[in-house]
C-alpha positions as CSV (number, residue, x, y, z in Angstrom):
1,M,174.7,195.8,87.1
2,V,171.0,195.9,88.0
3,H,169.4,193.2,90.1
4,T,165.6,192.2,89.5
5,C,163.7,190.7,92.0
6,P,162.1,187.4,90.5
7,R,159.2,188.0,92.6
8,C,157.7,191.1,92.0
9,E,160.2,193.0,89.3
10,L,161.5,195.6,91.4
11,R,164.9,196.7,90.4
12,F,168.2,197.0,92.7
13,L,171.6,198.3,92.3
14,T,173.5,195.8,94.5
15,A,173.0,191.9,95.1
16,A,173.0,192.8,99.1
17,E,169.8,195.1,98.3
18,L,167.9,192.4,96.3
19,T,168.9,189.7,99.1
20,E,167.5,192.0,102.1
21,H,164.2,192.8,99.8
22,L,163.7,189.0,99.3
23,R,164.3,188.4,103.0
24,V,162.2,191.1,104.4
25,D,159.5,191.7,101.9
26,H,158.9,188.4,100.6
27,H,159.9,186.1,103.6
28,L,162.1,184.0,101.6
29,D,165.3,182.1,102.2
30,T,168.0,184.0,101.0
31,D,170.4,181.2,101.5
32,G,169.9,179.7,98.1
33,F,167.7,180.8,95.1
34,E,164.0,181.0,96.1
35,R,161.8,179.2,93.4
36,F,159.5,180.6,91.4
37,Q,156.6,178.6,90.5
38,Y,154.8,179.0,87.1
39,K,151.3,177.8,86.7
40,P,151.0,175.8,90.1
41,L,148.1,173.6,89.9
42,E,145.5,174.0,92.7
43,Q,144.8,170.5,92.8
44,R,147.3,167.7,91.6
45,P,145.7,165.0,89.5
46,A,145.8,161.1,91.1
47,T,148.2,160.0,88.5
48,K,152.2,159.2,88.3
49,R,154.3,162.2,89.2
50,Y,157.4,163.2,87.3
51,L,160.1,165.7,88.3
52,V,161.6,166.8,85.3
53,V,164.9,168.7,85.4
54,G,166.4,170.4,82.5
55,N,167.5,174.0,81.4
56,E,169.2,174.8,78.0
57,T,167.1,171.8,76.3
58,L,163.9,173.1,77.0
59,M,163.9,175.2,74.0
60,D,164.4,171.8,71.8
61,D,160.6,171.4,70.6
62,T,161.6,167.8,69.9
63,L,162.9,167.1,73.6
64,V,159.7,168.6,74.9
65,E,157.4,166.0,72.7
66,R,159.6,163.2,73.8
67,M,159.0,164.3,77.5
68,R,155.4,164.7,77.0
69,E,155.3,161.3,75.5
70,Q,157.2,159.6,78.3
71,A,155.2,161.2,80.8
72,Q,151.7,161.7,79.1
73,D,150.1,159.5,81.8
74,G,151.0,161.7,84.8
75,H,151.8,164.8,86.3
76,I,155.3,166.8,85.4
77,H,156.8,169.1,87.7
78,L,159.4,170.9,86.0
79,V,162.6,172.4,87.7
80,V,165.0,174.8,85.9
81,P,168.4,175.1,87.5
82,A,169.1,178.7,86.9
83,T,172.9,179.3,86.0
84,S,175.0,182.1,85.0
85,G,174.1,183.7,81.8
86,D,177.8,183.4,80.5
87,G,177.8,179.6,81.4
88,G,179.2,179.9,85.0
89,A,177.9,177.9,87.8
90,A,176.1,180.5,90.1
91,A,172.9,182.1,89.0
92,D,172.9,185.8,87.9
93,D,170.2,188.2,86.5
94,K,170.8,186.7,83.2
95,G,170.6,183.1,83.6
96,L,167.6,183.7,86.1
97,G,165.8,185.4,83.0
98,L,166.9,182.6,80.4
99,A,165.9,179.6,83.1
100,T,162.5,181.6,83.8
101,F,161.8,182.0,79.8
102,R,162.8,178.6,79.0
103,M,160.9,177.3,82.2
104,R,157.6,179.1,80.8
105,H,158.2,177.8,77.1
106,A,158.3,174.2,78.1
107,I,155.3,174.5,80.6
108,D,153.2,176.3,77.9
109,K,154.2,173.6,75.3
110,L,153.0,170.8,77.8
111,L,149.6,172.5,78.8
112,E,149.0,172.8,74.9
113,A,149.2,169.3,74.6
114,G,147.0,168.5,77.5
115,V,149.9,167.3,79.9
116,H,149.0,168.6,83.6
117,A,152.5,170.5,84.1
118,E,154.0,173.2,86.2
119,G,157.5,174.4,87.0
120,E,160.0,176.3,89.0
121,V,163.2,177.8,88.7
122,G,165.7,176.4,91.0
123,V,169.5,177.0,92.2
124,S,172.0,176.3,89.9
125,D,173.3,172.7,91.5
126,P,170.8,170.3,89.6
127,I,170.7,168.1,92.3
128,R,169.9,170.6,95.2
129,A,167.3,172.1,92.8
130,A,165.9,168.8,92.6
131,A,165.8,168.3,96.5
132,R,164.4,171.4,97.3
133,A,161.7,170.5,94.6
134,L,160.9,167.2,96.2
135,E,160.5,168.8,99.3
136,H,157.3,170.4,98.3
137,E,156.3,168.1,95.2
138,P,156.8,164.2,95.6
139,A,157.7,162.1,92.6
140,D,157.5,158.7,91.6
141,A,160.2,159.2,88.8
142,I,162.9,161.7,87.6
143,I,163.6,162.8,84.1
144,V,166.6,164.4,83.2
145,L,166.6,166.5,79.8
146,T,170.2,166.8,78.6
147,L,172.5,168.2,76.1
148,P,174.5,165.5,73.8
149,H,177.0,163.6,75.7
150,D,180.0,165.8,74.1
151,R,178.4,168.9,75.5
152,S,176.8,168.2,78.6
153,K,178.3,169.0,81.8
154,W,175.5,167.1,83.6
155,L,176.2,163.8,82.3
156,H,180.0,164.5,82.5
157,V,179.7,164.6,86.3
158,D,176.9,161.9,86.0
159,V,173.9,164.0,87.4
160,P,171.4,161.0,86.5
161,K,173.3,158.4,88.7
162,A,173.5,160.8,91.7
163,L,170.0,161.5,91.4
164,E,169.0,158.1,91.3
165,H,171.3,157.6,94.3
166,R,170.2,160.3,96.7
167,F,166.5,160.0,95.8
168,G,165.8,156.2,95.0
169,L,164.0,157.2,92.3
170,P,164.0,155.7,88.8
171,V,165.9,158.3,86.9
172,T,165.3,158.3,82.7
173,V,167.7,160.7,80.8
174,L,166.4,162.3,77.3
175,T,169.0,163.7,75.5
176,A,168.6,166.7,72.8
177,S,169.6,165.6,69.4
178,H,171.6,168.5,68.6
């Protein structure tokens, strides 16, 4: 298996080589997955700030439109927890690629609609990914984008309630229609 650096696209034969490269060459915390920011804004607008957490649902243009309507008066910082490409919990190259693609798709759609937005790929656990994002991007509210209840792992373990409890911010859940 080939391991690709999310920062510079170098490829490595082992995960250990990639980890050492990230630590030494990029000075990153290799304890967890380091965020990859997309279209970071130099100056944040002085409006309401939303932290949006989503992954698979980001390809649903209707849901992206609902997210835009929900946060039309503010700035969106999108966090996409990277999972494994086969649906497992730990991030792998395929999951990282999918999360990055989905994040760019959603950010581009939001920017086209005139919404101030930027994004990052985070660790596979949505709570930890949100926590790391909130370390550098304060928010006034959290929006969780999720699959329908019968297919959503996040709703099954009540991620929205955990986010609200941990961070003390209002949480809105937007569910995909399919």
